[in-house]
N, CA, C and O atoms as a GROMACS GRO file, in nm:
protein
  572
    1UNK      N    1   0.081  -0.112   0.009
    1UNK     CA    2   0.004  -0.009  -0.002
    1UNK      C    3   0.075   0.154   0.003
    1UNK      O    4   0.035   0.268  -0.020
    2UNK      N    5   0.200   0.090   0.046
    2UNK     CA    6   0.285   0.226   0.041
    2UNK      C    7   0.356   0.242  -0.076
    2UNK      O    8   0.470   0.273  -0.040
    3UNK      N    9   0.352   0.238  -0.187
    3UNK     CA   10   0.355   0.208  -0.316
    3UNK      C   11   0.235   0.296  -0.392
    3UNK      O   12   0.250   0.351  -0.501
    4UNK      N   13   0.132   0.296  -0.324
    4UNK     CA   14   0.054   0.374  -0.387
    4UNK      C   15   0.006   0.504  -0.372
    4UNK      O   16  -0.002   0.525  -0.251
    5UNK      N   17  -0.036   0.614  -0.443
    5UNK     CA   18  -0.040   0.774  -0.396
    5UNK      C   19  -0.174   0.754  -0.318
    5UNK      O   20  -0.271   0.681  -0.331
    6UNK      N   21  -0.135   0.852  -0.230
    6UNK     CA   22  -0.253   0.880  -0.147
    6UNK      C   23  -0.401   0.904  -0.193
    6UNK      O   24  -0.513   0.865  -0.160
    7UNK      N   25  -0.333   1.002  -0.302
    7UNK     CA   26  -0.493   1.047  -0.367
    7UNK      C   27  -0.520   0.950  -0.458
    7UNK      O   28  -0.613   0.989  -0.530
    8UNK      N   29  -0.483   0.842  -0.488
    8UNK     CA   30  -0.477   0.725  -0.587
    8UNK      C   31  -0.615   0.625  -0.469
    8UNK      O   32  -0.720   0.585  -0.520
    9UNK      N   33  -0.588   0.606  -0.346
    9UNK     CA   34  -0.615   0.554  -0.245
    9UNK      C   35  -0.763   0.633  -0.186
    9UNK      O   36  -0.860   0.564  -0.157
   10UNK      N   37  -0.765   0.743  -0.177
   10UNK     CA   38  -0.857   0.837  -0.168
   10UNK      C   39  -0.983   0.814  -0.283
   10UNK      O   40  -1.102   0.799  -0.259
   11UNK      N   41  -0.937   0.816  -0.372
   11UNK     CA   42  -1.057   0.796  -0.516
   11UNK      C   43  -1.123   0.636  -0.513
   11UNK      O   44  -1.236   0.604  -0.548
   12UNK      N   45  -1.006   0.542  -0.456
   12UNK     CA   46  -1.051   0.402  -0.447
   12UNK      C   47  -1.141   0.401  -0.319
   12UNK      O   48  -1.218   0.305  -0.316
   13UNK      N   49  -1.146   0.460  -0.246
   13UNK     CA   50  -1.203   0.454  -0.119
   13UNK      C   51  -1.358   0.523  -0.147
   13UNK      O   52  -1.456   0.450  -0.154
   14UNK      N   53  -1.368   0.662  -0.162
   14UNK     CA   54  -1.494   0.713  -0.234
   14UNK      C   55  -1.545   0.641  -0.327
   14UNK      O   56  -1.668   0.639  -0.318
   15UNK      N   57  -1.498   0.571  -0.427
   15UNK     CA   58  -1.574   0.475  -0.493
   15UNK      C   59  -1.627   0.360  -0.471
   15UNK      O   60  -1.711   0.307  -0.543
   16UNK      N   61  -1.572   0.309  -0.355
   16UNK     CA   62  -1.602   0.180  -0.276
   16UNK      C   63  -1.705   0.228  -0.216
   16UNK      O   64  -1.810   0.174  -0.247
   17UNK      N   65  -1.713   0.349  -0.107
   17UNK     CA   66  -1.808   0.425  -0.070
   17UNK      C   67  -1.940   0.452  -0.099
   17UNK      O   68  -2.042   0.448  -0.030
   18UNK      N   69  -1.912   0.492  -0.256
   18UNK     CA   70  -2.026   0.510  -0.350
   18UNK      C   71  -2.136   0.416  -0.379
   18UNK      O   72  -2.258   0.429  -0.371
   19UNK      N   73  -2.053   0.309  -0.419
   19UNK     CA   74  -2.116   0.175  -0.442
   19UNK      C   75  -2.138   0.101  -0.304
   19UNK      O   76  -2.177  -0.015  -0.320
   20UNK      N   77  -2.129   0.127  -0.217
   20UNK     CA   78  -2.116   0.024  -0.130
   20UNK      C   79  -2.272   0.116  -0.073
   20UNK      O   80  -2.269   0.216  -0.002
   21UNK      N   81  -2.368   0.065  -0.113
   21UNK     CA   82  -2.528   0.161  -0.075
   21UNK      C   83  -2.565   0.143   0.041
   21UNK      O   84  -2.619   0.243   0.088
   22UNK      N   85  -2.558   0.034   0.127
   22UNK     CA   86  -2.606   0.016   0.278
   22UNK      C   87  -2.509   0.082   0.352
   22UNK      O   88  -2.548   0.145   0.450
   23UNK      N   89  -2.365   0.081   0.321
   23UNK     CA   90  -2.269   0.148   0.408
   23UNK      C   91  -2.231   0.003   0.502
   23UNK      O   92  -2.193   0.022   0.618
   24UNK      N   93  -2.239  -0.110   0.460
   24UNK     CA   94  -2.162  -0.192   0.590
   24UNK      C   95  -1.989  -0.261   0.527
   24UNK      O   96  -1.927  -0.361   0.563
   25UNK      N   97  -1.963  -0.180   0.448
   25UNK     CA   98  -1.833  -0.196   0.438
   25UNK      C   99  -1.776  -0.298   0.369
   25UNK      O  100  -1.656  -0.322   0.355
   26UNK      N  101  -1.894  -0.373   0.315
   26UNK     CA  102  -1.900  -0.491   0.209
   26UNK      C  103  -1.972  -0.465   0.064
   26UNK      O  104  -2.061  -0.379   0.059
   27UNK      N  105  -1.938  -0.530  -0.040
   27UNK     CA  106  -1.992  -0.476  -0.147
   27UNK      C  107  -2.057  -0.611  -0.212
   27UNK      O  108  -1.994  -0.689  -0.283
   28UNK      N  109  -2.173  -0.623  -0.181
   28UNK     CA  110  -2.254  -0.743  -0.251
   28UNK      C  111  -2.299  -0.730  -0.354
   28UNK      O  112  -2.349  -0.619  -0.372
   29UNK      N  113  -2.305  -0.827  -0.471
   29UNK     CA  114  -2.357  -0.865  -0.613
   29UNK      C  115  -2.445  -0.776  -0.616
   29UNK      O  116  -2.374  -0.676  -0.621
   30UNK      N  117  -2.559  -0.738  -0.617
   30UNK     CA  118  -2.634  -0.630  -0.625
   30UNK      C  119  -2.574  -0.492  -0.620
   30UNK      O  120  -2.605  -0.417  -0.714
   31UNK      N  121  -2.495  -0.446  -0.529
   31UNK     CA  122  -2.466  -0.312  -0.538
   31UNK      C  123  -2.360  -0.302  -0.651
   31UNK      O  124  -2.357  -0.206  -0.728
   32UNK      N  125  -2.266  -0.416  -0.659
   32UNK     CA  126  -2.182  -0.388  -0.808
   32UNK      C  127  -2.264  -0.403  -0.927
   32UNK      O  128  -2.231  -0.355  -1.035
   33UNK      N  129  -2.393  -0.484  -0.904
   33UNK     CA  130  -2.490  -0.457  -1.045
   33UNK      C  131  -2.521  -0.364  -1.070
   33UNK      O  132  -2.527  -0.323  -1.186
   34UNK      N  133  -2.564  -0.272  -0.929
   34UNK     CA  134  -2.658  -0.148  -0.988
   34UNK      C  135  -2.526  -0.055  -1.000
   34UNK      O  136  -2.557   0.042  -1.069
   35UNK      N  137  -2.396  -0.046  -0.961
   35UNK     CA  138  -2.357   0.016  -0.983
   35UNK      C  139  -2.287   0.070  -1.146
   35UNK      O  140  -2.241   0.172  -1.197
   36UNK      N  141  -2.309  -0.047  -1.178
   36UNK     CA  142  -2.243  -0.096  -1.340
   36UNK      C  143  -2.342  -0.047  -1.407
   36UNK      O  144  -2.313  -0.020  -1.523
   37UNK      N  145  -2.484  -0.019  -1.363
   37UNK     CA  146  -2.617   0.004  -1.435
   37UNK      C  147  -2.604   0.088  -1.450
   37UNK      O  148  -2.601   0.113  -1.570
   38UNK      N  149  -2.581   0.223  -1.348
   38UNK     CA  150  -2.548   0.387  -1.301
   38UNK      C  151  -2.474   0.402  -1.419
   38UNK      O  152  -2.521   0.453  -1.520
   39UNK      N  153  -2.359   0.357  -1.410
   39UNK     CA  154  -2.240   0.419  -1.502
   39UNK      C  155  -2.255   0.407  -1.642
   39UNK      O  156  -2.185   0.467  -1.724
   40UNK      N  157  -2.357   0.322  -1.672
   40UNK     CA  158  -2.389   0.297  -1.855
   40UNK      C  159  -2.287   0.192  -1.902
   40UNK      O  160  -2.307   0.153  -2.017
   41UNK      N  161  -2.172   0.132  -1.830
   41UNK     CA  162  -2.065   0.077  -1.852
   41UNK      C  163  -2.105  -0.075  -1.916
   41UNK      O  164  -2.187  -0.134  -1.846
   42UNK      N  165  -2.064  -0.142  -2.027
   42UNK     CA  166  -2.115  -0.248  -2.091
   42UNK      C  167  -2.018  -0.341  -2.011
   42UNK      O  168  -1.907  -0.356  -2.062
   43UNK      N  169  -2.042  -0.402  -1.901
   43UNK     CA  170  -1.926  -0.472  -1.877
   43UNK      C  171  -2.055  -0.571  -1.808
   43UNK      O  172  -2.172  -0.550  -1.777
   44UNK      N  173  -1.947  -0.712  -1.801
   44UNK     CA  174  -2.049  -0.842  -1.748
   44UNK      C  175  -2.068  -0.826  -1.572
   44UNK      O  176  -1.984  -0.881  -1.499
   45UNK      N  177  -2.157  -0.766  -1.526
   45UNK     CA  178  -2.123  -0.772  -1.354
   45UNK      C  179  -2.108  -0.898  -1.275
   45UNK      O  180  -2.056  -0.906  -1.164
   46UNK      N  181  -2.181  -1.038  -1.378
   46UNK     CA  182  -2.110  -1.171  -1.314
   46UNK      C  183  -1.991  -1.199  -1.306
   46UNK      O  184  -1.943  -1.262  -1.211
   47UNK      N  185  -1.926  -1.155  -1.402
   47UNK     CA  186  -1.799  -1.120  -1.423
   47UNK      C  187  -1.693  -1.073  -1.321
   47UNK      O  188  -1.609  -1.120  -1.245
   48UNK      N  189  -1.747  -0.951  -1.363
   48UNK     CA  190  -1.650  -0.857  -1.265
   48UNK      C  191  -1.651  -0.862  -1.140
   48UNK      O  192  -1.556  -0.828  -1.069
   49UNK      N  193  -1.809  -0.924  -1.080
   49UNK     CA  194  -1.785  -0.961  -0.912
   49UNK      C  195  -1.696  -1.112  -0.903
   49UNK      O  196  -1.655  -1.156  -0.795
   50UNK      N  197  -1.679  -1.172  -1.014
   50UNK     CA  198  -1.605  -1.284  -0.962
   50UNK      C  199  -1.477  -1.256  -0.944
   50UNK      O  200  -1.414  -1.310  -0.854
   51UNK      N  201  -1.415  -1.156  -1.039
   51UNK     CA  202  -1.253  -1.092  -1.018
   51UNK      C  203  -1.265  -1.039  -0.870
   51UNK      O  204  -1.199  -1.063  -0.769
   52UNK      N  205  -1.371  -0.963  -0.895
   52UNK     CA  206  -1.351  -0.846  -0.704
   52UNK      C  207  -1.343  -0.956  -0.588
   52UNK      O  208  -1.263  -0.951  -0.495
   53UNK      N  209  -1.430  -1.047  -0.605
   53UNK     CA  210  -1.444  -1.142  -0.490
   53UNK      C  211  -1.334  -1.274  -0.508
   53UNK      O  212  -1.351  -1.394  -0.529
   54UNK      N  213  -1.208  -1.186  -0.487
   54UNK     CA  214  -1.091  -1.294  -0.454
   54UNK      C  215  -1.101  -1.390  -0.351
   54UNK      O  216  -1.064  -1.506  -0.369
   55UNK      N  217  -1.155  -1.345  -0.231
   55UNK     CA  218  -1.147  -1.468  -0.146
   55UNK      C  219  -1.286  -1.574  -0.172
   55UNK      O  220  -1.310  -1.673  -0.102
   56UNK      N  221  -1.355  -1.532  -0.272
   56UNK     CA  222  -1.481  -1.646  -0.291
   56UNK      C  223  -1.600  -1.667  -0.185
   56UNK      O  224  -1.671  -1.767  -0.173
   57UNK      N  225  -1.606  -1.521  -0.096
   57UNK     CA  226  -1.699  -1.522  -0.041
   57UNK      C  227  -1.866  -1.496  -0.050
   57UNK      O  228  -1.953  -1.523   0.032
   58UNK      N  229  -1.873  -1.446  -0.157
   58UNK     CA  230  -1.998  -1.360  -0.252
   58UNK      C  231  -1.988  -1.253  -0.174
   58UNK      O  232  -2.090  -1.229  -0.109
   59UNK      N  233  -1.902  -1.183  -0.159
   59UNK     CA  234  -1.906  -1.065  -0.117
   59UNK      C  235  -1.752  -0.977  -0.157
   59UNK      O  236  -1.655  -1.048  -0.184
   60UNK      N  237  -1.739  -0.871  -0.158
   60UNK     CA  238  -1.608  -0.803  -0.136
   60UNK      C  239  -1.586  -0.718  -0.051
   60UNK      O  240  -1.661  -0.625  -0.022
   61UNK      N  241  -1.471  -0.744   0.000
   61UNK     CA  242  -1.423  -0.645   0.145
   61UNK      C  243  -1.337  -0.503   0.037
   61UNK      O  244  -1.306  -0.496  -0.082
   62UNK      N  245  -1.323  -0.399   0.165
   62UNK     CA  246  -1.254  -0.309   0.086
   62UNK      C  247  -1.098  -0.363   0.062
   62UNK      O  248  -1.034  -0.301  -0.022
   63UNK      N  249  -1.042  -0.458   0.121
   63UNK     CA  250  -0.944  -0.507   0.090
   63UNK      C  251  -0.896  -0.568  -0.040
   63UNK      O  252  -0.786  -0.552  -0.092
   64UNK      N  253  -1.019  -0.654  -0.091
   64UNK     CA  254  -1.011  -0.716  -0.248
   64UNK      C  255  -1.064  -0.608  -0.331
   64UNK      O  256  -1.048  -0.635  -0.451
   65UNK      N  257  -1.128  -0.483  -0.307
   65UNK     CA  258  -1.184  -0.403  -0.369
   65UNK      C  259  -1.030  -0.304  -0.410
   65UNK      O  260  -1.018  -0.277  -0.530
   66UNK      N  261  -0.950  -0.268  -0.340
   66UNK     CA  262  -0.876  -0.182  -0.348
   66UNK      C  263  -0.749  -0.302  -0.429
   66UNK      O  264  -0.690  -0.260  -0.528
   67UNK      N  265  -0.719  -0.436  -0.380
   67UNK     CA  266  -0.648  -0.492  -0.476
   67UNK      C  267  -0.669  -0.534  -0.609
   67UNK      O  268  -0.583  -0.591  -0.676
   68UNK      N  269  -0.789  -0.505  -0.649
   68UNK     CA  270  -0.867  -0.513  -0.798
   68UNK      C  271  -0.842  -0.398  -0.860
   68UNK      O  272  -0.787  -0.408  -0.969
   69UNK      N  273  -0.877  -0.250  -0.806
   69UNK     CA  274  -0.844  -0.149  -0.862
   69UNK      C  275  -0.731  -0.084  -0.866
   69UNK      O  276  -0.726  -0.004  -0.960
   70UNK      N  277  -0.610  -0.088  -0.781
   70UNK     CA  278  -0.484  -0.046  -0.788
   70UNK      C  279  -0.405  -0.075  -0.920
   70UNK      O  280  -0.377  -0.193  -0.942
   71UNK      N  281  -0.368   0.014  -1.002
   71UNK     CA  282  -0.301   0.014  -1.099
   71UNK      C  283  -0.178  -0.054  -1.144
   71UNK      O  284  -0.081   0.014  -1.176
   72UNK      N  285  -0.174  -0.210  -1.151
   72UNK     CA  286  -0.099  -0.285  -1.126
   72UNK      C  287   0.080  -0.248  -1.217
   72UNK      O  288   0.190  -0.293  -1.187
   73UNK      N  289   0.040  -0.152  -1.330
   73UNK     CA  290   0.153  -0.117  -1.396
   73UNK      C  291   0.222  -0.025  -1.346
   73UNK      O  292   0.338  -0.005  -1.381
   74UNK      N  293   0.164   0.043  -1.261
   74UNK     CA  294   0.261   0.145  -1.157
   74UNK      C  295   0.326   0.086  -1.057
   74UNK      O  296   0.430   0.136  -1.014
   75UNK      N  297   0.276  -0.026  -1.006
   75UNK     CA  298   0.348  -0.131  -0.877
   75UNK      C  299   0.456  -0.206  -0.946
   75UNK      O  300   0.530  -0.275  -0.876
   76UNK      N  301   0.480  -0.199  -1.112
   76UNK     CA  302   0.552  -0.318  -1.144
   76UNK      C  303   0.704  -0.266  -1.211
   76UNK      O  304   0.782  -0.311  -1.294
   77UNK      N  305   0.696  -0.129  -1.111
   77UNK     CA  306   0.865  -0.104  -1.162
   77UNK      C  307   0.973  -0.185  -1.100
   77UNK      O  308   0.967  -0.251  -0.996
   78UNK      N  309   1.080  -0.168  -1.187
   78UNK     CA  310   1.195  -0.229  -1.097
   78UNK      C  311   1.219  -0.204  -0.923
   78UNK      O  312   1.244  -0.283  -0.833
   79UNK      N  313   1.203  -0.088  -0.923
   79UNK     CA  314   1.248  -0.051  -0.810
   79UNK      C  315   1.110  -0.114  -0.682
   79UNK      O  316   1.118  -0.192  -0.587
   80UNK      N  317   1.019  -0.052  -0.730
   80UNK     CA  318   0.860  -0.131  -0.626
   80UNK      C  319   0.937  -0.296  -0.639
   80UNK      O  320   0.989  -0.353  -0.542
   81UNK      N  321   0.932  -0.343  -0.752
   81UNK     CA  322   0.978  -0.534  -0.712
   81UNK      C  323   1.064  -0.519  -0.659
   81UNK      O  324   1.021  -0.555  -0.549
   82UNK      N  325   1.231  -0.474  -0.630
   82UNK     CA  326   1.303  -0.478  -0.555
   82UNK      C  327   1.265  -0.464  -0.393
   82UNK      O  328   1.297  -0.543  -0.304
   83UNK      N  329   1.176  -0.320  -0.378
   83UNK     CA  330   1.161  -0.317  -0.249
   83UNK      C  331   1.070  -0.407  -0.229
   83UNK      O  332   1.090  -0.436  -0.111
   84UNK      N  333   0.968  -0.484  -0.272
   84UNK     CA  334   0.901  -0.615  -0.228
   84UNK      C  335   0.972  -0.699  -0.169
   84UNK      O  336   0.976  -0.730  -0.050
   85UNK      N  337   1.073  -0.767  -0.330
   85UNK     CA  338   1.139  -0.855  -0.310
   85UNK      C  339   1.205  -0.855  -0.145
   85UNK      O  340   1.174  -0.942  -0.063
   86UNK      N  341   1.296  -0.748  -0.117
   86UNK     CA  342   1.382  -0.712   0.012
   86UNK      C  343   1.302  -0.740   0.121
   86UNK      O  344   1.354  -0.794   0.219
   87UNK      N  345   1.149  -0.705   0.120
   87UNK     CA  346   1.096  -0.716   0.252
   87UNK      C  347   1.050  -0.858   0.272
   87UNK      O  348   1.005  -0.895   0.381
   88UNK      N  349   1.063  -0.952   0.153
   88UNK     CA  350   1.002  -1.074   0.141
   88UNK      C  351   1.105  -1.162   0.193
   88UNK      O  352   1.073  -1.260   0.262
   89UNK      N  353   1.237  -1.134   0.164
   89UNK     CA  354   1.361  -1.198   0.169
   89UNK      C  355   1.432  -1.159   0.340
   89UNK      O  356   1.522  -1.088   0.384
   90UNK      N  357   1.349  -1.236   0.382
   90UNK     CA  358   1.401  -1.217   0.540
   90UNK      C  359   1.516  -1.296   0.561
   90UNK      O  360   1.580  -1.259   0.660
   91UNK      N  361   1.572  -1.408   0.491
   91UNK     CA  362   1.713  -1.430   0.494
   91UNK      C  363   1.822  -1.370   0.448
   91UNK      O  364   1.932  -1.402   0.491
   92UNK      N  365   1.806  -1.284   0.366
   92UNK     CA  366   1.887  -1.157   0.306
   92UNK      C  367   1.999  -1.249   0.217
   92UNK      O  368   2.122  -1.238   0.219
   93UNK      N  369   1.952  -1.301   0.174
   93UNK     CA  370   2.034  -1.383   0.068
   93UNK      C  371   2.008  -1.360  -0.066
   93UNK      O  372   2.057  -1.443  -0.143
   94UNK      N  373   1.936  -1.260  -0.122
   94UNK     CA  374   1.906  -1.239  -0.285
   94UNK      C  375   1.773  -1.349  -0.327
   94UNK      O  376   1.695  -1.323  -0.420
   95UNK      N  377   1.766  -1.434  -0.270
   95UNK     CA  378   1.646  -1.524  -0.274
   95UNK      C  379   1.540  -1.538  -0.204
   95UNK      O  380   1.539  -1.529  -0.081
   96UNK      N  381   1.438  -1.562  -0.275
   96UNK     CA  382   1.308  -1.636  -0.200
   96UNK      C  383   1.286  -1.735  -0.200
   96UNK      O  384   1.296  -1.790  -0.310
   97UNK      N  385   1.245  -1.819  -0.081
   97UNK     CA  386   1.236  -1.973  -0.057
   97UNK      C  387   1.089  -1.999  -0.043
   97UNK      O  388   1.023  -1.929   0.034
   98UNK      N  389   1.044  -2.077  -0.100
   98UNK     CA  390   0.920  -2.126  -0.085
   98UNK      C  391   0.855  -2.092   0.069
   98UNK      O  392   0.741  -2.051   0.092
   99UNK      N  393   0.980  -2.127   0.185
   99UNK     CA  394   0.906  -2.078   0.319
   99UNK      C  395   0.881  -1.953   0.323
   99UNK      O  396   0.774  -1.909   0.366
  100UNK      N  397   0.987  -1.873   0.272
  100UNK     CA  398   0.944  -1.671   0.284
  100UNK      C  399   0.833  -1.635   0.197
  100UNK      O  400   0.761  -1.542   0.233
  101UNK      N  401   0.811  -1.692   0.091
  101UNK     CA  402   0.666  -1.651  -0.014
  101UNK      C  403   0.571  -1.669   0.083
  101UNK      O  404   0.496  -1.582   0.127
  102UNK      N  405   0.579  -1.839   0.132
  102UNK     CA  406   0.457  -1.912   0.205
  102UNK      C  407   0.441  -1.816   0.311
  102UNK      O  408   0.329  -1.785   0.271
  103UNK      N  409   0.454  -1.750   0.401
  103UNK     CA  410   0.509  -1.657   0.464
  103UNK      C  411   0.424  -1.522   0.466
  103UNK      O  412   0.328  -1.474   0.527
  104UNK      N  413   0.518  -1.487   0.362
  104UNK     CA  414   0.433  -1.355   0.264
  104UNK      C  415   0.278  -1.386   0.241
  104UNK      O  416   0.194  -1.301   0.269
  105UNK      N  417   0.256  -1.468   0.207
  105UNK     CA  418   0.120  -1.505   0.162
  105UNK      C  419   0.023  -1.540   0.266
  105UNK      O  420  -0.097  -1.515   0.254
  106UNK      N  421   0.082  -1.608   0.388
  106UNK     CA  422   0.013  -1.595   0.500
  106UNK      C  423  -0.064  -1.453   0.546
  106UNK      O  424  -0.183  -1.426   0.559
  107UNK      N  425   0.053  -1.377   0.565
  107UNK     CA  426   0.041  -1.242   0.597
  107UNK      C  427  -0.048  -1.181   0.535
  107UNK      O  428  -0.112  -1.099   0.600
  108UNK      N  429  -0.077  -1.198   0.413
  108UNK     CA  430  -0.162  -1.138   0.292
  108UNK      C  431  -0.285  -1.184   0.306
  108UNK      O  432  -0.373  -1.131   0.238
  109UNK      N  433  -0.311  -1.266   0.376
  109UNK     CA  434  -0.451  -1.363   0.360
  109UNK      C  435  -0.493  -1.423   0.275
  109UNK      O  436  -0.611  -1.422   0.238
  110UNK      N  437  -0.366  -1.513   0.210
  110UNK     CA  438  -0.407  -1.574   0.109
  110UNK      C  439  -0.456  -1.703   0.172
  110UNK      O  440  -0.394  -1.761   0.261
  111UNK      N  441  -0.574  -1.746   0.119
  111UNK     CA  442  -0.626  -1.876   0.179
  111UNK      C  443  -0.588  -2.001   0.125
  111UNK      O  444  -0.627  -2.105   0.178
  112UNK      N  445  -0.526  -2.003   0.037
  112UNK     CA  446  -0.436  -2.145  -0.080
  112UNK      C  447  -0.393  -2.213   0.030
  112UNK      O  448  -0.350  -2.165   0.135
  113UNK      N  449  -0.413  -2.371  -0.012
  113UNK     CA  450  -0.393  -2.471   0.038
  113UNK      C  451  -0.239  -2.480   0.024
  113UNK      O  452  -0.181  -2.437  -0.076
  114UNK      N  453  -0.170  -2.541   0.137
  114UNK     CA  454  -0.026  -2.551   0.126
  114UNK      C  455   0.052  -2.623   0.000
  114UNK      O  456   0.148  -2.587  -0.068
  115UNK      N  457  -0.048  -2.765  -0.003
  115UNK     CA  458  -0.014  -2.832  -0.149
  115UNK      C  459  -0.027  -2.765  -0.254
  115UNK      O  460   0.050  -2.792  -0.346
  116UNK      N  461  -0.123  -2.662  -0.273
  116UNK     CA  462  -0.121  -2.600  -0.376
  116UNK      C  463  -0.043  -2.492  -0.400
  116UNK      O  464  -0.006  -2.450  -0.509
  117UNK      N  465  -0.021  -2.450  -0.295
  117UNK     CA  466   0.045  -2.306  -0.289
  117UNK      C  467   0.217  -2.360  -0.346
  117UNK      O  468   0.296  -2.305  -0.423
  118UNK      N  469   0.222  -2.449  -0.294
  118UNK     CA  470   0.421  -2.491  -0.328
  118UNK      C  471   0.431  -2.572  -0.455
  118UNK      O  472   0.539  -2.622  -0.486
  119UNK      N  473   0.307  -2.590  -0.541
  119UNK     CA  474   0.273  -2.650  -0.678
  119UNK      C  475   0.324  -2.537  -0.732
  119UNK      O  476   0.439  -2.533  -0.775
  120UNK      N  477   0.236  -2.427  -0.733
  120UNK     CA  478   0.240  -2.297  -0.806
  120UNK      C  479   0.353  -2.216  -0.798
  120UNK      O  480   0.374  -2.128  -0.882
  121UNK      N  481   0.434  -2.238  -0.698
  121UNK     CA  482   0.605  -2.211  -0.651
  121UNK      C  483   0.679  -2.283  -0.720
  121UNK      O  484   0.795  -2.248  -0.738
  122UNK      N  485   0.651  -2.349  -0.751
  122UNK     CA  486   0.774  -2.451  -0.794
  122UNK      C  487   0.755  -2.446  -0.977
  122UNK      O  488   0.849  -2.454  -1.057
  123UNK      N  489   0.596  -2.430  -1.015
  123UNK     CA  490   0.609  -2.422  -1.152
  123UNK      C  491   0.639  -2.235  -1.190
  123UNK      O  492   0.678  -2.199  -1.301
  124UNK      N  493   0.613  -2.148  -1.086
  124UNK     CA  494   0.674  -2.036  -1.093
  124UNK      C  495   0.824  -2.015  -1.107
  124UNK      O  496   0.881  -1.922  -1.163
  125UNK      N  497   0.876  -2.120  -1.044
  125UNK     CA  498   1.041  -2.076  -1.039
  125UNK      C  499   1.094  -2.211  -1.099
  125UNK      O  500   1.202  -2.257  -1.063
  126UNK      N  501   1.036  -2.258  -1.168
  126UNK     CA  502   1.117  -2.350  -1.287
  126UNK      C  503   1.136  -2.516  -1.211
  126UNK      O  504   1.173  -2.606  -1.286
  127UNK      N  505   1.117  -2.541  -1.108
  127UNK     CA  506   1.140  -2.628  -1.058
  127UNK      C  507   1.238  -2.574  -0.957
  127UNK      O  508   1.290  -2.671  -0.902
  128UNK      N  509   1.283  -2.468  -0.913
  128UNK     CA  510   1.409  -2.409  -0.815
  128UNK      C  511   1.345  -2.417  -0.699
  128UNK      O  512   1.222  -2.425  -0.706
  129UNK      N  513   1.404  -2.418  -0.572
  129UNK     CA  514   1.337  -2.396  -0.457
  129UNK      C  515   1.375  -2.263  -0.402
  129UNK      O  516   1.403  -2.239  -0.284
  130UNK      N  517   1.371  -2.174  -0.505
  130UNK     CA  518   1.401  -2.023  -0.458
  130UNK      C  519   1.371  -1.965  -0.594
  130UNK      O  520   1.372  -2.026  -0.701
  131UNK      N  521   1.340  -1.817  -0.570
  131UNK     CA  522   1.300  -1.735  -0.688
  131UNK      C  523   1.412  -1.658  -0.688
  131UNK      O  524   1.476  -1.664  -0.583
  132UNK      N  525   1.461  -1.579  -0.782
  132UNK     CA  526   1.540  -1.456  -0.788
  132UNK      C  527   1.491  -1.329  -0.822
  132UNK      O  528   1.424  -1.314  -0.924
  133UNK      N  529   1.522  -1.214  -0.730
  133UNK     CA  530   1.469  -1.077  -0.805
  133UNK      C  531   1.444  -1.066  -0.922
  133UNK      O  532   1.334  -1.032  -0.963
  134UNK      N  533   1.557  -1.098  -1.007
  134UNK     CA  534   1.534  -1.110  -1.150
  134UNK      C  535   1.393  -1.159  -1.214
  134UNK      O  536   1.309  -1.098  -1.279
  135UNK      N  537   1.401  -1.315  -1.161
  135UNK     CA  538   1.318  -1.367  -1.217
  135UNK      C  539   1.167  -1.327  -1.155
  135UNK      O  540   1.061  -1.381  -1.187
  136UNK      N  541   1.179  -1.256  -1.092
  136UNK     CA  542   1.033  -1.160  -0.969
  136UNK      C  543   0.979  -1.087  -1.084
  136UNK      O  544   0.862  -1.084  -1.121
  137UNK      N  545   1.101  -1.018  -1.144
  137UNK     CA  546   1.068  -0.898  -1.220
  137UNK      C  547   1.061  -0.932  -1.394
  137UNK      O  548   1.012  -0.849  -1.472
  138UNK      N  549   1.094  -1.011  -1.422
  138UNK     CA  550   1.065  -1.072  -1.570
  138UNK      C  551   0.929  -1.160  -1.595
  138UNK      O  552   0.867  -1.181  -1.699
  139UNK      N  553   0.910  -1.200  -1.474
  139UNK     CA  554   0.764  -1.304  -1.474
  139UNK      C  555   0.646  -1.204  -1.428
  139UNK      O  556   0.532  -1.240  -1.456
  140UNK      N  557   0.662  -1.072  -1.355
  140UNK     CA  558   0.532  -1.005  -1.329
  140UNK      C  559   0.531  -0.900  -1.460
  140UNK      O  560   0.435  -0.852  -1.521
  141UNK      N  561   0.691  -0.880  -1.479
  141UNK     CA  562   0.622  -0.784  -1.625
  141UNK      C  563   0.563  -0.858  -1.768
  141UNK      O  564   0.508  -0.811  -1.868
  142UNK      N  565   0.595  -0.977  -1.736
  142UNK     CA  566   0.492  -1.062  -1.852
  142UNK      C  567   0.355  -1.093  -1.817
  142UNK      O  568   0.311  -1.174  -1.899
  143UNK      N  569   0.278  -1.063  -1.737
  143UNK     CA  570   0.164  -1.057  -1.696
  143UNK      C  571   0.084  -0.984  -1.776
  143UNK      O  572  -0.035  -0.969  -1.747
   0.00000   0.00000   0.00000
């Protein structure tokens, strides 16, 4: 969040609050659908809601909304990727081990099962037990 401009966060919060008609701090499918109708945008509300609902709870928290709304390209600079990498690299050896990345995922409320997480990590790291900052940068920029 530190890498996102305060004014961008304010805009996202205001948008969230405008969509959250009942003010409960959670977006329902109905609220998202209503907001899309009001905006006259030709977007599939079910598809958008599925994207926003990353925790698969049939509702969208403010945290999920922020994650979906932040301009990922702004965050994918070499400098920002390096800062994130260094924050996760608790062993300070220039590599991210599967355990370091798993701990970071737990902190960020990632509800993925351990076996599935490890499978994805090894796929991402091309079968290695670590990821370098260069690999992180290349993989993120390819998305």
